[in-house]
Residue, then its C-alpha position, 0 to 999 in steps of 0.5 A: m509477505g507478513t506484517n508484524t502486528s504483534q506490538s499492537s495493543k488492540k486485539a482486533t484482527y484487521t490492520g490497515g497496514v499503516r503505522g501510527k505516529d507511535g510506530v505501531i501498525k494500526r488495528f481496527d475492529n472491522p475491515t471497512d475501517a481498515y480499508n478506509d484508513l489505508y485508502t486515506d493514507i495512500h491518498a495523502k501519499l499520492n497528493g503530497k500530504s505525507s511526511w515521509v512519502k512524496p509523489s516524487t518517490k519511486i515505487g520501489d523506494y515507497i514499498s521498501k518503506f511501506a513493507p520494510k524487511e524489519d517487518n518480515n517483508d520481502p520489499v523487492s518481491y512486494s514491489n515487483h508484484v505491485v509493479k506487475y499489478f499496475n502494468s496489468r491495469l494499464s494499456n499505454a504505459l509501462i511501470t517499473n520500480d523506478s516509476t514515481l508515485s506521481q507518474i503511476k497516479n497519472y497513468l491510472i487516471a489516464e486509464g479512467l481508474d481511481p489511483e487510490r483504489e488501485f494502490v489499495t488493491a495492489h497492497l491487498q493482493v500482497e499482504d498476508p490474508k490472515v492479517l488483512k482478513g476480510l479486506n481482499t473481498 
């Protein structure tokens, strides 16, 4: 999957995959700041503090917003990968594209996992490694 960062005014090589209020994907000078921004963004979405994604949002709908076709992404493939990743982390639940963020969060917590970290990891496994250079380590 690709993330179009060509509109960014910053010349850094790292993105958090998160759009700013101006619609441009945020760019960072180092992978730590990019990771932390993505983690914070996902925390907001999982806890009802996002204006466009709520805990009741289905994972398939979330991915379609997070990685839209307009940015040269394949939301269906992206969502299927994220669902597969979550299912690999869970022993007693089955995630589908119709599972809500809240359900997934609760399943991850029941497994003793940090939901925000798991969401970030799932995203980083799908994103273009050239765009998120250094974040997949």
